[in-house]
C-alpha positions as CSV (number, residue, x, y, z in Angstrom):
1,M,24.4,9.5,28.6
2,S,28.0,9.2,29.7
3,A,29.3,7.5,32.8
4,R,33.0,8.2,32.7
5,P,35.3,6.0,34.8
6,K,38.1,7.7,36.8
7,N,40.9,6.0,34.9
8,R,39.7,5.8,31.3
9,F,43.1,4.5,30.0
10,A,42.9,1.5,32.4
11,W,39.3,0.8,31.4
12,I,40.1,0.8,27.7
13,V,43.1,-1.6,28.4
14,K,40.8,-3.9,30.2
15,N,38.0,-3.9,27.6
16,N,39.8,-3.2,24.3
17,G,43.4,-4.0,24.8
18,I,46.6,-2.0,25.2
19,I,46.9,-1.0,21.5
20,E,43.5,0.8,21.4
21,A,44.3,2.4,24.8
22,C,47.5,3.8,23.3
23,E,45.5,5.1,20.3
24,Y,43.2,6.7,22.8
25,L,46.0,8.6,24.5
26,V,47.5,9.7,21.1
27,S,44.1,10.9,19.9
28,R,43.5,12.9,23.1
29,A,46.9,14.6,22.7
30,I,46.2,15.5,19.1
31,T,42.7,16.7,19.9
32,R,44.2,19.1,22.4
33,L,46.2,20.6,19.6
34,N,42.8,21.5,18.0
35,F,43.2,19.8,14.6
36,K,39.5,19.9,13.9
37,K,39.5,18.5,10.4
38,I,41.3,15.3,11.4
39,S,39.2,12.2,12.1
40,L,40.7,10.5,15.2
41,P,39.8,7.5,17.3
42,Q,38.0,8.4,20.5
43,Y,35.9,6.6,23.1
44,E,32.5,7.4,24.6
45,F,31.5,6.1,27.9
46,V,27.8,5.2,27.8
47,E,25.8,4.5,31.0
48,G,24.6,0.9,31.1
49,L,27.4,-0.5,28.9
50,G,30.2,-2.3,30.5
51,H,32.7,-1.2,27.9
52,P,33.7,2.0,26.1
53,V,32.3,2.7,22.6
54,R,34.9,3.3,19.8
55,M,34.1,6.3,17.6
56,R,35.8,8.9,15.3
57,S,36.1,12.6,16.0
58,N,34.8,15.1,13.5
59,T,32.4,12.6,11.9
60,S,28.7,11.7,12.0
61,D,29.4,9.1,14.8
62,Q,28.5,11.5,17.6
63,A,25.2,12.4,16.0
64,V,24.3,8.7,15.7
65,L,25.3,7.9,19.3
66,T,23.1,10.8,20.5
67,Q,20.1,9.5,18.5
68,V,20.5,5.9,19.7
69,F,21.3,6.4,23.4
70,R,20.3,10.0,24.4
71,D,17.2,10.4,22.2
72,N,16.3,6.7,22.6
73,E,15.0,6.4,19.1
74,F,14.4,2.6,19.4
75,G,12.7,3.0,22.7
76,A,9.3,1.9,21.3
77,L,10.9,-1.5,20.7
78,T,11.4,-2.3,24.4
79,G,9.3,-4.8,26.2
80,I,9.0,-7.3,23.3
81,D,8.6,-10.8,24.5
82,N,10.9,-13.8,23.6
83,V,13.3,-11.9,21.4
84,R,15.7,-14.4,19.9
85,L,16.8,-12.9,16.5
86,I,17.5,-9.3,15.5
87,I,18.8,-8.3,12.0
88,D,20.5,-4.9,11.7
89,C,20.7,-3.7,8.1
90,G,22.9,-0.7,7.7
91,A,24.6,-1.3,11.1
92,Y,27.0,1.6,10.8
93,I,29.6,1.3,13.6
94,G,27.4,-1.0,15.7
95,L,25.6,1.6,17.9
96,S,22.1,0.3,17.3
97,A,23.3,-3.2,17.7
98,L,24.8,-2.3,21.1
99,W,21.4,-0.9,22.1
100,F,19.6,-4.0,21.1
101,L,22.1,-6.4,22.6
102,N,21.9,-4.7,26.0
103,R,18.0,-4.5,25.9
104,Y,17.7,-8.2,24.9
105,P,20.5,-10.2,26.5
106,A,19.1,-13.5,25.3
107,A,19.0,-12.4,21.6
108,R,21.4,-13.0,18.8
109,I,22.0,-10.3,16.2
110,I,23.1,-10.3,12.6
111,T,24.7,-7.0,11.5
112,I,25.2,-6.0,7.9
113,E,27.4,-3.0,6.9
114,P,28.7,-2.1,3.4
115,D,31.2,0.6,4.3
116,R,34.6,-0.9,5.1
117,E,35.7,1.8,7.6
118,N,32.4,1.6,9.4
119,Y,32.6,-2.1,9.5
120,K,36.1,-2.1,11.1
121,I,34.9,0.0,14.0
122,L,31.7,-2.1,14.3
123,C,33.9,-5.2,14.8
124,K,35.7,-3.4,17.6
125,N,32.5,-2.2,19.3
126,L,30.9,-5.6,19.2
127,R,33.9,-7.8,19.9
128,S,33.0,-8.4,23.6
129,Y,29.6,-10.0,22.6
130,G,31.2,-13.1,21.1
131,D,29.0,-15.5,19.2
132,R,25.9,-13.5,20.0
133,V,26.8,-11.3,17.0
134,R,27.3,-12.3,13.4
135,K,29.0,-9.5,11.6
136,L,28.8,-9.3,7.8
137,Y,30.7,-6.9,5.5
138,A,28.0,-6.9,2.9
139,A,24.9,-5.0,1.7
140,V,21.2,-6.2,2.1
141,W,19.7,-6.7,-1.4
142,P,16.8,-8.7,-2.8
143,G,19.1,-11.5,-3.8
144,K,22.8,-12.4,-4.3
145,A,24.5,-9.7,-6.4
146,R,27.8,-7.9,-7.0
147,L,27.2,-4.3,-5.8
148,T,29.1,-1.0,-5.9
149,V,29.6,1.1,-2.7
150,K,29.3,4.9,-3.0
151,R,30.0,7.0,0.1
152,G,28.3,10.4,0.4
153,D,29.5,13.4,2.3
154,S,29.6,11.5,5.6
155,Y,30.2,8.0,7.0
156,W,26.4,7.5,7.5
157,A,25.6,8.3,3.8
158,T,26.9,5.2,2.1
159,R,24.8,4.1,-0.9
160,I,24.7,0.9,-2.9
161,E,24.2,0.3,-6.6
162,E,24.1,-2.8,-8.7
163,G,27.1,-3.2,-11.1
164,G,29.5,-0.3,-11.3
165,A,32.5,0.9,-13.2
166,P,35.9,-0.9,-13.0
167,G,38.0,0.3,-10.1
168,T,35.0,1.1,-7.8
169,T,34.6,-0.6,-4.4
170,K,32.6,-3.9,-4.8
171,I,30.7,-5.8,-2.2
172,R,28.4,-8.8,-2.1
173,G,24.6,-8.5,-1.7
174,V,22.8,-10.7,0.8
175,S,19.1,-11.4,1.0
176,I,17.0,-11.4,4.1
177,D,15.6,-14.7,3.1
178,D,19.1,-16.2,3.2
179,L,19.9,-14.5,6.5
180,I,16.8,-16.0,8.1
181,A,17.6,-19.5,6.7
182,E,21.2,-19.3,7.8
183,S,20.2,-18.2,11.4
184,G,18.5,-21.6,12.0
185,L,15.4,-19.7,13.2
186,D,12.1,-19.2,11.5
187,M,11.2,-15.6,12.7
188,V,13.0,-12.3,12.9
189,D,11.9,-10.6,16.1
190,I,13.3,-7.2,15.2
191,L,14.4,-6.0,11.8
192,K,16.1,-2.7,11.7
193,I,16.7,-1.1,8.2
194,D,18.6,2.1,7.5
195,I,20.2,1.6,4.1
196,E,20.1,5.0,2.4
197,G,17.5,4.5,-0.2
198,S,18.1,0.8,-1.0
199,E,14.9,0.0,0.9
200,E,13.0,0.8,-2.3
201,I,14.7,-2.1,-4.2
202,L,14.5,-4.3,-1.1
203,F,10.7,-4.0,-0.7
204,L,10.0,-3.8,-4.5
205,N,11.4,-7.3,-5.2
206,N,10.1,-10.5,-3.5
207,S,9.7,-9.0,0.0
208,S,6.5,-11.0,0.3
209,S,8.7,-14.1,0.9
210,W,10.2,-12.8,4.1
211,V,8.0,-10.0,5.5
212,P,5.6,-12.7,7.0
213,K,8.6,-13.9,9.1
214,V,9.2,-10.5,10.7
215,R,7.5,-9.5,14.0
216,N,8.7,-5.9,14.3
217,I,10.4,-3.4,12.0
218,A,12.3,-0.2,12.6
219,I,13.1,1.6,9.3
220,E,14.3,4.9,8.0
221,L,12.7,5.8,4.6
222,H,14.6,8.0,2.3
223,G,12.2,9.9,0.1
224,K,8.6,9.7,-1.2
225,K,9.2,6.8,-3.6
226,C,10.7,4.7,-0.8
227,E,7.7,5.4,1.4
228,E,5.3,4.5,-1.4
229,V,7.0,1.2,-2.1
230,F,7.4,0.3,1.6
231,F,3.7,0.9,2.5
232,A,2.5,-0.9,-0.6
233,A,4.5,-3.9,0.5
234,M,2.9,-3.7,3.9
235,E,-0.7,-3.3,2.7
236,S,-1.5,-6.9,3.6
237,Y,-0.5,-6.6,7.2
238,D,-1.8,-5.0,10.4
239,Y,0.7,-3.3,12.7
240,E,1.1,-0.6,15.4
241,L,2.8,2.4,13.8
242,S,4.8,5.0,15.6
243,R,7.7,7.4,14.8
244,A,10.8,8.4,16.6
245,G,12.7,11.1,14.7
246,D,13.4,9.7,11.3
247,I,12.7,6.1,12.3
248,L,9.3,4.5,11.7
249,I,8.4,1.7,14.1
250,L,6.0,-1.1,13.1
251,K,5.2,-3.4,16.0
252,N,3.2,-6.6,16.2
253,I,3.1,-7.2,12.4
254,I,0.6,-9.8,11.4
255,P,-1.1,-10.7,8.1
256,K,-4.5,-9.2,7.8
257,N,-6.2,-12.5,7.1
258,I,-4.9,-13.9,10.4
259,S,-5.8,-10.7,12.4
260,C,-9.4,-10.8,10.9
261,Q,-9.8,-14.4,12.2
262,K,-9.0,-13.2,15.7
């Protein structure tokens, strides 16, 4: 997975700037002191990427990197024709977005991430892709809403609830309908969803307005109820179904009434 340059400091300076390169040196020095419980900035060098990937030590970042790049969990989504728009719901620190951006160099991607710390690192990791990426600090929801952010026991376990007590972290909800409309395109070629259980609410409320505009879906379902709601929402569609780890892949989604006519 890793292709480490001989002079990592110089490579980080070139791609990420002198400040992040200095952070890298400091984190390396502290890591050598074996402070295992401290989360520090670090960089992974992934083969095929022209820049280092910003991560945090002693977090779930390494596990996600392994799933995306070594285990190739989105591999079933290679070879799709004419990919122009990708939406990444629950984009974490931008690892899945990096995978998609490099597989589909003509595509644009919208990333949505509700955890502020994850979002900051996502912005660093996707900075070199310029206007190919629209980065939103928000949460995907059936409609516009004021939502509460609740982090679990790791950075990849952020959950969203509507409302919330005073003093809790609030964030705006954005709908897939609005994201499609704002993109200027009429179809989503790949929709990736990993939103820690909020997929139940997403597919339970008005999903019929935007599912016909999606060609392929990669989704992680969290629990039996989420599975029931999701597959009920997809009953009117034909698709090719496969699984990679915890990710379900639905390819070539098409309404059944259209596929029957063929």
